[in-house]
N, C-alpha and C positions, 0 to 999 in steps of 0.2 A: 537689869530686865536684857540688855545685849548679852551679858555673861551666859543668862538662862538659855536664850535663843541659842547662842553658839555650842553650848554644851548639849542641847537638843539636836542640833544638826550633826555635830559630832557623834552624836551614839548612836544617830540613824545611818550613817553614812558606815560607822562600824559593823553594825548588823546586817547591813545590804551586803558587805564586802566579806561576809562570814558563811550568806546563804550557800549551800550546796545545791550546784545545777549537775542535770543528768543527760546524757543522751543516750539512746538505745537503736542499736541497728540489730535484725536478727535475718538469718538467712535459713530460708526453709531448707530442712535435710533430704527431702523427697519422702520420708517415712514417718508415716501415723502421725501427722502433725507436729514434729518435732523439729523445733528451732534451734539454732547455732544462735547465741546472741553474744553480743558484745556491749558492755555498759562502759559508758565514758564519764567519770566523776570530775566536776570540778569544785574549786571554791575560791572567789574572789580571783577568777580567771587562771586559776594555776591549776593543774594536776593534783586531785587527791586519793594520794597512796596509802599504805598502811593502814587500811580500814577492812574491816569484814563486811562483805556483802552478801546477803539473799535475796533471792529474787523468787518472787510468787506471782499469781495471776487470778485475778476472777472476771469474771464478765457481767458488765454491768446490766445488761439487758436481762439476764437471769438470775437474782441475786441467791446466793445460798445453794445454787443449782450446779454451777461450775465453778468449783474452787481449785487451783493446783495447789499441790504441795509444794513450800518454797524448797528451794535448793541454794547451797552454799554457791557461791561465783570463787573462781580462781583469779588469781592476779594474771592479768594478762602481760603483753610482750612490752608494753611502754608504761610509764608513769601515769596512773589514773585510769588506767584500764581492767576491765572484769570480764571473765569469759561465763558462760554457763548454758547448759542444755536446757533449754523450756519444753515441756511434753503439755501441751495444749489438748483439748477434748475436740475441738472444733474451729474453723477458721472464724475471721469477725472481729468485732471490736473488744479488747481487753485491758483492764486496767492492770498493768503491770506493778508491784510493789516493791520496792526496793528498800529493804532494812539495812541500815547501816550500824556498824558497832566498833568499838574499841577506843582510838582517840577522839573519833567523832560520833556522836551518836543523832541519827536522823530517820527519817522515813520519807519516801517519795514515791508519789501514785504517778505514773505515766500513764495516758490513753493512747493506744495504740491500734490501727487496725492490721490483722495478721491475714494473709493470703497466701497461696502457693507461690508468691515472686517475691515474698519478704514483707517486710515491715514497712508501714509508713505512721506519723503522727496522725491522732483524730484533728479535725479542723472544725 
């Protein structure tokens, strides 16, 4: 019984260590709701590099009405950093969809408020 419990704990620990985490920071460019975004990805506390990242968004308060065509992010200056221009249709709460492919395949959805002063996570 102890062996099974220990094995279960180890498997649970390994799964959590492999989870991808993302942080998003966007700066309003001053033009037509276009935001210059930086995505920082980590896995197990370490920067996650060498993946392809696609960034899209939709507005949860108006499903199917406001969808942003996904764009491919480019690697940033530091490991685990990716950059993309996100063209939204209006300010407000957006669900930003990050699709990862390559050695790591995952999809993350981040809820952020977009304003002319930048972004902040929805609380």
